[in-house]
N, CA, C and O of each residue as an XYZ file, in Angstrom:
324
protein
N      23.072     19.937     15.430
C      22.536     20.183     13.849
C      21.955     21.966     14.094
O      21.331     22.367     15.076
N      22.314     22.660     13.092
C      21.889     24.395     13.188
C      20.467     24.511     13.021
O      19.782     23.724     12.368
N      19.976     25.701     13.745
C      18.156     25.266     13.658
C      18.074     25.996     12.099
O      16.906     25.916     11.717
N      18.949     26.686     11.071
C      18.870     26.905     10.115
C      18.624     25.636      9.331
O      17.516     25.615      8.796
N      19.466     24.455      9.108
C      19.382     23.129      8.936
C      18.039     22.482      9.165
O      17.334     22.183      8.201
N      17.654     22.252     10.424
C      16.395     22.151     11.156
C      15.109     22.644     10.147
O      14.212     21.955      9.661
N      15.424     24.413      9.998
C      14.179     24.724      9.187
C      14.259     23.966      7.577
O      13.247     23.527      7.032
N      15.171     23.924      7.159
C      15.453     23.319      5.673
C      15.059     21.993      6.017
O      14.804     21.446      4.944
N      14.841     21.031      7.136
C      15.010     19.381      6.768
C      12.877     19.771      7.121
O      11.999     19.161      6.510
N      12.628     20.721      8.050
C      11.119     20.600      8.020
C      10.469     21.129      6.910
O       9.304     20.758      6.769
N      11.046     22.115      5.858
C      10.198     22.592      5.094
C      10.292     21.357      4.015
O       9.463     21.470      3.112
N      11.124     20.218      3.930
C      11.205     19.923      3.130
C      10.389     18.724      2.948
O       9.982     18.275      1.877
N      10.152     18.143      4.421
C       9.521     17.182      4.956
C       7.808     17.633      4.809
O       6.888     16.849      4.576
N       7.694     19.247      5.037
C       6.276     19.334      4.505
C       5.591     20.087      2.783
O       4.561     20.372      2.171
N       6.837     20.085      2.723
C       7.148     19.715      0.908
C       6.221     18.046      0.576
O       5.089     17.879      0.120
N       7.066     17.214      0.940
C       7.013     15.736      0.469
C       5.799     15.545      0.825
O       5.101     14.908      0.036
N       5.133     16.068      2.204
C       4.292     15.350      2.465
C       2.699     15.833      1.706
O       1.729     15.131      1.420
N       3.002     17.788      1.488
C       1.913     17.901      0.507
C       2.032     17.274     -0.841
O       0.911     17.145     -1.332
N       2.995     16.833     -1.625
C       3.355     16.107     -2.948
C       2.924     14.389     -2.949
O       2.724     13.642     -3.906
N       2.874     14.114     -1.421
C       2.391     13.057     -1.303
C       1.124     12.964     -1.385
O       0.696     11.891     -1.812
N       0.340     13.809     -1.090
C      -1.389     13.928     -0.890
C      -1.261     14.143     -2.076
O      -1.810     13.255     -2.729
N      -0.741     14.993     -2.755
C      -1.509     15.222     -4.221
C      -1.091     13.953     -5.646
O      -1.564     13.954     -6.783
N      -0.236     13.141     -5.146
C       0.002     12.094     -5.653
C      -0.933     11.191     -5.275
O      -1.227     10.317     -6.091
N      -1.482     11.208     -4.186
C      -2.332      9.949     -3.934
C      -3.816     10.607     -4.578
O      -4.656      9.855     -5.073
N      -3.925     11.407     -4.539
C      -5.572     12.266     -4.886
C      -5.553     11.472     -6.918
O      -6.265     10.637     -7.475
N      -4.136     12.468     -7.472
C      -3.859     11.820     -8.941
C      -4.302     10.583     -8.908
O      -5.262     10.126     -9.529
N      -3.403      9.901     -7.983
C      -3.555      8.073     -8.225
C      -5.055      7.605     -8.397
O      -5.513      6.834     -9.240
N      -5.653      8.228     -7.443
C      -6.761      7.703     -7.042
C      -7.923      8.082     -8.352
O      -8.705      7.251     -8.814
N      -7.827      9.404     -8.768
C      -8.630      9.916     -9.763
C      -8.178      8.786    -11.377
O      -8.917      8.217    -12.181
N      -7.195      8.840    -11.310
C      -6.401      7.499    -12.403
C      -7.368      6.550    -12.315
O      -8.024      6.212    -13.301
N      -7.517      6.105    -11.279
C      -8.156      4.709    -10.959
C      -9.646      4.751    -11.014
O     -10.472      3.971    -11.488
N      -9.725      5.637    -10.528
C     -11.478      5.887    -10.720
C     -11.953      5.844    -12.383
O     -12.702      4.966    -12.813
N     -11.444      6.829    -13.147
C     -11.446      7.455    -14.606
C     -10.702      6.209    -15.338
O     -10.372      6.621    -16.450
N     -10.237      4.634    -15.149
C      -9.459      3.949    -15.939
C     -10.587      3.096    -16.913
O     -11.605      2.463    -16.634
N      -9.966      3.370    -18.045
C     -11.192      2.446    -19.002
C     -10.627      1.147    -19.120
O      -9.747      1.363    -19.954
N     -10.569      0.210    -18.897
C     -10.264     -1.529    -19.158
C     -10.248     -1.508    -20.597
O      -9.176     -1.616    -21.191
N     -11.424     -1.369    -21.260
C     -11.711     -1.665    -22.578
C     -10.735     -1.015    -23.337
O     -10.533     -1.622    -24.389
N     -10.001      0.063    -23.195
C      -9.557      0.779    -24.185
C      -7.838      0.319    -23.329
O      -6.867      0.140    -24.065
N      -7.740      0.229    -22.329
C      -6.559     -0.706    -21.784
C      -6.280     -2.163    -21.433
O      -5.332     -2.564    -20.758
N      -7.413     -3.024    -22.088
C      -7.261     -4.299    -21.764
C      -5.838     -5.161    -22.312
O      -5.659     -6.274    -21.819
N      -5.119     -4.788    -23.041
C      -3.950     -5.249    -23.313
C      -3.173     -5.208    -22.462
O      -2.727     -6.271    -22.032
N      -2.680     -3.795    -21.848
C      -1.927     -3.692    -20.802
C      -2.154     -4.326    -19.531
O      -1.327     -4.622    -18.669
N      -3.739     -4.534    -19.548
C      -4.043     -5.261    -18.216
C      -3.910     -7.189    -18.188
O      -3.721     -7.981    -17.264
N      -4.047     -7.307    -19.172
C      -4.062     -8.552    -19.948
C      -2.437     -9.129    -19.498
O      -2.279    -10.099    -18.757
N      -1.324     -8.348    -20.087
C      -0.066     -8.510    -20.327
C       0.233     -8.747    -18.533
O       0.589     -9.801    -18.004
N      -0.101     -7.119    -17.691
C       0.193     -7.721    -16.724
C      -0.176     -8.726    -15.945
O       0.754     -9.400    -15.501
N      -1.546     -9.115    -15.562
C      -1.920    -10.456    -15.057
C      -1.517    -11.691    -15.771
O      -1.896    -12.812    -15.430
N      -0.647    -11.420    -16.888
C      -0.392    -12.739    -17.432
C       1.390    -12.859    -16.687
O       1.966    -13.857    -16.255
N       1.943    -11.205    -16.791
C       3.343    -11.354    -16.122
C       3.163    -11.854    -14.281
O       4.130    -12.119    -13.567
N       1.896    -11.878    -13.882
C       1.709    -11.976    -12.493
C       1.667    -13.161    -12.674
O       2.640    -13.612    -12.071
N       0.957    -14.216    -13.291
C       0.934    -15.303    -13.159
C       1.977    -16.134    -13.513
O       2.013    -17.210    -12.916
N       2.959    -15.878    -14.451
C       4.309    -16.264    -14.687
C       5.067    -16.317    -13.536
O       5.464    -17.431    -13.193
N       5.293    -15.564    -13.007
C       6.144    -15.331    -11.761
C       6.047    -16.040    -10.977
O       4.966    -15.916    -10.402
N       7.066    -17.317    -10.339
C       6.684    -18.275     -9.443
C       6.388    -17.570     -7.778
O       7.008    -16.587     -7.371
N       5.402    -18.249     -7.026
C       5.440    -17.526     -6.048
C       5.943    -18.402     -5.091
O       5.825    -19.625     -5.170
N       6.787    -17.503     -3.723
C       7.219    -18.262     -2.815
C       6.192    -19.612     -2.268
O       5.013    -19.722     -2.603
N       6.756    -20.358     -1.576
C       5.862    -21.712     -1.252
C       5.390    -21.206      0.273
O       6.015    -20.447      1.013
N       3.919    -21.941      0.559
C       3.310    -21.309      1.644
C       3.506    -21.930      2.654
O       3.318    -23.144      2.573
N       4.007    -21.292      4.147
C       4.276    -21.900      5.247
C       2.938    -22.680      5.865
O       3.060    -23.708      6.531
N       1.787    -22.138      5.601
C       0.188    -22.240      6.022
C      -0.575    -21.495      5.280
O      -0.219    -20.455      4.726
N      -1.483    -21.913      5.245
C      -2.814    -21.604      4.619
C      -3.075    -20.161      5.050
O      -2.650    -19.521      6.012
N      -3.958    -19.816      3.980
C      -4.482    -18.267      4.178
C      -5.645    -18.414      5.375
O      -5.980    -17.481      6.105
N      -6.127    -19.605      5.425
C      -7.292    -19.288      6.594
C      -6.232    -19.408      8.116
O      -6.420    -18.676      9.087
N      -5.141    -20.461      8.056
C      -4.671    -20.099      9.754
C      -3.935    -18.902      9.869
O      -3.529    -18.524     10.968
N      -3.666    -18.083      8.515
C      -3.148    -16.757      8.949
C      -4.161    -15.900      9.229
O      -4.030    -15.174     10.214
N      -5.038    -15.839      8.639
C      -6.470    -15.063      9.328
C      -6.759    -15.129     10.230
O      -7.105    -14.180     10.933
N      -6.710    -16.764     10.674
C      -6.592    -16.812     12.600
C      -6.289    -16.601     13.300
O      -6.894    -16.541     14.370
N      -4.654    -16.257     12.991
C      -4.333    -16.172     13.633
C      -4.111    -14.522     13.671
O      -3.538    -14.048     14.652
N      -4.469    -13.836     12.826
C      -4.923    -12.130     13.011
C      -5.674    -12.131     14.011
O      -5.322    -11.527     15.025
N      -7.005    -12.881     13.945
C      -8.011    -12.949     14.520
C      -7.632    -12.630     15.826
O      -7.980    -11.621     16.438
N      -6.659    -13.826     16.370
C      -6.610    -14.092     17.517
C      -5.397    -12.853     18.173
O      -5.417    -12.611     19.379
N      -4.732    -12.383     17.564
C      -4.039    -11.148     17.688
C      -5.012     -9.987     17.730
O      -4.587     -9.060     18.420
N      -5.870     -9.838     17.335
C      -6.800     -8.431     17.430
C      -7.816     -8.968     18.462
O      -8.548     -8.074     18.886
N      -8.065    -10.245     18.999
C      -8.821    -10.200     20.039
C      -7.909    -10.125     21.271
O      -8.717     -9.735     22.115
N      -6.944    -10.230     21.792
C      -5.800    -10.314     22.512
C      -5.639     -8.501     22.598
O      -5.717     -7.821     23.622
N      -5.444     -8.114     21.470
C      -5.201     -6.523     21.301
C      -6.531     -5.752     22.150
O      -6.367     -4.848     22.969
N      -7.651     -6.237     21.818
C      -8.443     -5.493     21.988
C      -9.058     -5.816     23.811
O      -9.659     -4.994     24.502
N      -8.767     -6.878     24.114
C      -9.167     -7.153     25.608
C      -8.991     -5.769     26.298
O      -8.650     -4.863     25.537
N      -9.171     -5.441     27.653
C      -9.179     -4.420     27.796
C      -8.294     -5.098     29.290
O      -8.502     -6.309     29.228
N      -7.705     -4.897     30.149
C      -6.620     -5.730     31.564
C      -7.972     -5.525     32.820
O      -8.755     -4.574     32.811
N      -7.979     -6.233     33.454
C      -9.044     -6.175     34.377
C      -8.326     -6.356     35.899
O      -9.022     -6.345     36.915
């Protein structure tokens, strides 16, 4: 790869990183300023759609999954002696 191409790629990466930060800020502001009472029909329709979508069957309960995570974190946090 030529150095010119590398520079262009680095420039694009930088542009997209900045754009990502700006989009995240915008999304945060929109969520903070969201008025449920003005948009309750939209929110309710999204919730209805989510409730009608069949969920995949669970292989284990949420409690078991949480215990698995705690076990992994405990193992990862132990320092070797």
